[in-house]
N, C-alpha and C positions, 0 to 999 in steps of 0.2 A: 389350364392356361391363362388365361385371362385371373385368377385367383393369382398366381404365382404376380404375373407382373403389378397387380394393384397393391399384396403386399410386397413387392419392389420400392413403390413407389412407395408409402405406407416410412417403408425403416426408413429412407433417402431424407424425407421432410422427418423424420424422429433425429434425424442423425442433426439435419441443418440444424435444429429447434438444436441440440445440446450440444452443437459451434458456434452460435448465438451467442448460449446461456454460459460454454464455459468464456472467447468472448468477451463476455459485461460480468463476465464476475473477475475475471483476472484486469478490464478499466478497473473495477470498486476499490480491488485491492492494493491496486499502482495508488490509489489517491489516498487511503490509508494508509501505503508504505511511507510518501512523502511526505505525508503530512506526519508519521514522528520520531521519519529522521531529519523534519525542522523545530519543531521541538527536542528533539537529543541534541542538536548541534544549537540549539539553545541553549539548552541547562551545559554543554562543556563549554560555548562561549563567554559564556553568563562567569564561571570556576573561573577559569584562565581571565579573565576581566579582574575580578576580588583576589583571587590569591597574588598577581601581578602590583594590585593598587598594594594589599599588602608591604610586597619586599618595596615599591616606591617606599609608603611611612617611611619601613624599618630603615633601610638605606639611608632615607634625608635625615631619620631622626636629629643626628647632631648638629646636621646646617641648618634648620629649622630648627633648632631647639623648640622640637613638639616634647611635651612632656608625659611621660612613659601612665600615668595614671592616663593619658589621651588615648594614648598608645596602642594599649594594651586594651582600652574603650572598641577602639576603631575595630584592633588585629578578634577580638575575642567576633566582632559586631560579625564580622565578615568572615570569617573558617562557621558559625554560627552561617550563615546567610551559607557554602558550603557543604557546608555539611547535609543542613536540609534539604538542599535539590538534591543532592544524592541518593540519597535518604528515598526522597518524595521517586526519582527515576528508579528507585530499581526496588520499593512498596511499588510501582506503577506495575514493573517487570520491562517495562521501553522496552528495553534494548534484545533483551527475550524475544516479548512482542513482533518485533519488528527484525528477524531472524525467520520464526518463524512465519512471518508474511514471506517471504524472497520464498522460503521454502517451495509453502502453497504455492507462489507465484511461479515459476519452474515446473511446479507437477503438474498447477493449466496449459501453462504452454506444451508439456510432452502430450499430458489429455487432448491439446485439443487436434497439433498435429496427429495423432496415429483416430485421432477422427478423423480427420479432414485427407489422409487418407484411407481408412474403412470405407469413404464415401465416393475415394473416385474407386476402388475396387473393390464394393460388394459381395462380387459373383465368388473369389480367391478366397474369403475369411471363412470361415467356422464357426462352426457354434460356441466352441469353449472358446476363439481370439475372442467374438464376439460379446459374451459372458467376460470378459474376461476387463476388455473397453470401459462395456458399463461398469464394471463394479473401481472401476483408477474413477471413474467424472465420479459417480457416486459417492467414493471418499474422500476427491479432492473438495463435491461439494457441499459435503458432510464438516469437512476441517472446517469453508469456509463457515460456516452457519458459528461455529466456535468462538470465531478467529472476531467477530464484527457481529456486534449487541448490532437489534432490528434498526434500530436510533440512529450507529451507522452505517449502514448499507442505503438506506431512506436517504439517510444524506449528501451520500458519494453519488447515484447511482441521480438524484438531484442537482448534482453540481456538474454530473456528465451525458446531462441533458442540458441543461443553461451553454452548456460548455458547442453543445452538439448546435442548440440556434445559433448560439452566437453565426458559428458557421455559415450558416446555412447564411446566417443574412448577411454578414461579409464577403459573402458567393454572390447574396444579388446583387447588390454596391455592385462588387467589381461588375458582373453581368455588363452594369448600369453606365459605367462609367467605358470600360471599356465600347459602347454601342452607343455615346457620343461622339 
C-alpha cells in the first residue's frame, strides 16, 4: 500500500515538473515569437517606406525638375534595398519560423492543459493515456529544441529571469509604499 502512494506521489512530482518545464518552454517561445514578429514588421514597414519614396519621387519628377539619371539612381537603389530586405527575410525563413513557433506554442498549451488535467485526475488515467501524454510532451520538447538554438534558449531564459527579478523588485517597492 505504501509503495502505491509513493509511486503516486512520484508521478505527481514528475507531472508537476513537466508542467513547469512546459510553461517555461512556452514563455521562451513567446519571447522568440514576439522578437521575430517585430523583425518581420520592421522589414515590412521599411519596404513600404522605400516603395512610398520611389512613388513620391516619380510623382514629383516634373514639378521638382528632377533629372532622370538622379531619379533612376534613387529608384534603383531603393528597389535594390527592397529586394535585398525581402530576400534576407525569405532566406532566414522568418515567416515560416514564426508560423512553426506559433504552432508549437499551441502544442505546448495543449500539452500543459493535458498535464494539469492528468495531475488532477491521476487515478482515472490508464497506462496508454499516460504514455500518449508523455509522447506528446517529448515530441513538443524535441521540436522546441530544433526551433531554438542553445544560445537563443539561454538568451530568452535570461530575459525571463530579468523580468521576474524586476517584478519582484516592483512588488517590494509597492509593499514599502503601501506600508508608509
